[in-house]
N, C-alpha and C positions, 0 to 999 in steps of 0.2 A: 084573511088575505084574499084579494080579488083572484078568482079562479081563472079569469081570462089570462092574467099575468102568468100564473103557474102553468096553464096550458101552452102559452107562447114559449115559456122556457123548455118544457118538454119537447116542442118542435124544433128546438135549437136556436131560439132567439137570444139576443144579448139584452140583458136588463141593466139599466143605469139608474142609479138611485142618488138622491141629493146628498147622502151621508153614509158613513160606514155602518152606523147602528141600523139603518133600514136595509142595508145590503145583507146584514147578518140575520135579521129577522126574516127577510125573504127567502134566504138560504134555508133557515130552519122550517119554514112553512112548506117549501118545495120538498124537502126530505120527508116531512110528516105525510105529505100528499102521496108520495111514492110508497111509503110504507103502508098507508092505509089502502092502496090499490093492490097490495099483495106482492109488490116487488121485493127482492132482496138485495139488488145492486142496480145502479143506473149511472148514467154520465153525470159528472159534476156540471151544473148549469153555469153559464157565464153571467155572473152578477158583479157589476163594478160600481164603486162609488163614482160620482161625477168627475173628480180630479183624476182618478186613476184612469178612467175612460178617455179623458183628454190626453193624458200621457200616451195611451195606447195608439190613439189617432196620430199623435205626433210621431211615434215610432214608425207608423206606416208611411208617413210623409218623408221621413228620413231614408227609409228603405227605398222609396220611389225616386229619391234624389231630386227633390223639387224644393228643398229648403234653402237653397243658396248657401250662404256662409254661416249663419247663425243656427247651429244645429243643437248646442248644448241647452238643457233644460234645468234650471235651478229647481232643487227641492225646496219645500216650504222652510225647512231648517236653514238651508243655505241662504235663502232670501232673507230670513230673519237676521242672521248674522251680518248680512250686508247692510240692512237697515241700521243695525246697531252701530256699525263702523261709520256710517254716514252721519249719524246724530252725534257720535263722539267727536268726530272730525270738525263738526260745526263750531265747536268751542263754546257754546252757549252753557250758562249755568242752569241746570235743571234739577228739580227735586228728584225725579225718577227718569233718567235717560233711557233705561230699558223699557219702561212703560211708554215713554214717548215713541220710541222706535216701533213698538208693537202697534200704537195707535196709527202711526204714519203707515205701516204695512197694511193695516185694515182699511185705511182710507184709500190707499192705492188700489186695493182690490174692489172697493165700493165704486170708485171713479171709473174703472173699467167695466165693471158688471152693469152699472146703470147709466153709463154715459153713451154718446153716440159714436165712440171710437176716437182715436187720436190723442194728442197730447193736450187735452182740455184744461189741465191744471195750470198751464202756463199763463192763463187769463187772471190768475189769482196773485201773481207776482206783484210785490209792492217794495217800495224803497225801505231799507233796514229801519229807518227812523220811524216808519209807519207800520212795522212788521205786526201782524196779527197771526192767529192760528192758521187760517187758509194760505196766507203768503209764506208762512214758515214751511208748511207742508209742501207748497209748490217749489220752494227752493230746494228742499230735500228730495222731492220726486225728480226734479230735473237732473240732480247729481246721481240719483239711483239710475235713471234711465241712461245717463252717460255711461255709468259703470257697466251696465248690462251691454250696451252697444260696444264698448272697449273690449269687453271679454268675449264678444261674438256669442251672446247667450240671451235667454228670455226667461221669463218665469210663468207661473200658472195663471196669474191674473191677466197676462197679455195673450195667452195661448189660444183661447176661443177665436179672437179676431184674426190671429195668424192663421188659424186652421180654416176659418171661412174664406180668407183670401186665397188659400192654397187648394180649396175644394175642387175647382174645375180641373186641376192638374193631376189628380190622383184617381186611380181606378178603385173605388171602394168595393169591399166584398159585398156580394148579394145576399145579405143577411138581415133580418128584421132586428131593429133596436127598439126596445120597450123603454120609455121614459117613465119610471114608476115612482109615483109620490111626489112629483114636482107640483106644489100648490101654486106657485107663481113663478113665471119664467121672467128672468131679467132681460133687458134689451139685448144684451150681449149674447145670452143663450138663444133668443129668438134669431138673431142673425146667423148664429152657427147652424141651428137646425134648419133654417130656410136654405142656406147655402148647401148643406148636405142633401136636403130634399130635392133641390134643383138639380143635383147631380145623379139623381135616381135612388138615393138611399131611402129605405123604408123605415120611417120613425113613427111609432105609436105612442101616444101619451095616454096612459091609464092611471086611475086612482088605485092606491094599493088596498083600500078598504071598501067594501060595499057600502051603498047608501044605507043609512040608519036613521031612524026617527029619534029625535031628541027634544028635550024641553029645558028651557033656560030658566032658572030660579035664582032669586037673589036673597042673600041672607045677611045679617049684621052680627057683630060681636063687640063686647065692651072693651076689648083689648087685642093687641096682636097675638098674644099667647093664647087668648080664648078663641080667636079665629083659627089658629093653628090646630088646637085641640078639636074644634068643631070639624075641620077638614079631615083630619086623620081619623076621627070617629066615623064619619061618613064613608071614608074610603074603606075602613075596616068592616063596616056593615055590608058593603057591597061585596067584599071578598068572601064574607061568612055566607051570604046568599048564594054566591056562584064562585067556588074555590078557584075555578080555572079562568076567571075573568082578568082582564088587564085594565088597571086604573091608572090614568095619567093626570 
């Protein structure tokens, strides 16, 4: 684990990770570092997955009373249920309505993460006689957005752009935030981080692993099963050589 991240955590920084798995790994690495230094007790570091961090920022906005009327934030499970209700209410005969709802929810998140902001899906609307997958999603997305507005709520896909817009109206704590392990930032994340940085927030983007030398090799196999056996044999050999190694 990158020692600069561990040192920042020891100094009181908040670490934000792309997912929960990396957050757990970072916490284990931090604890191991403290034990190795001879400590028997230490403050629990603030390590948050990205979505949890967004919800924390939103709570700060609500506490600062800058959120206007839409203060409720849907959990991922609540959002999934709403998507399923919208797909069911559409009345179309689908082989897997729940799967269609899950794909629509994923598309909604992608549109917000990689788009320029706003309701860009509206451009995909077509007449029902010419309906294709994008136009069907656009129809569902419009109903989903309307339901969010009607209930005075929002979801995690919308939240980064909302926070970016509210950033100038909140006195953010003077505490370093380490963005740990973000390989590629989405345009939406870039907008949020830029907005926070413009208001004086200290954001550091650091890799979780130190640079390593690596070689790329290509191999072939006569069948998928043989390929799997070769891969597992290779991984087993690496673990025999170094029992503490991690193989991905």
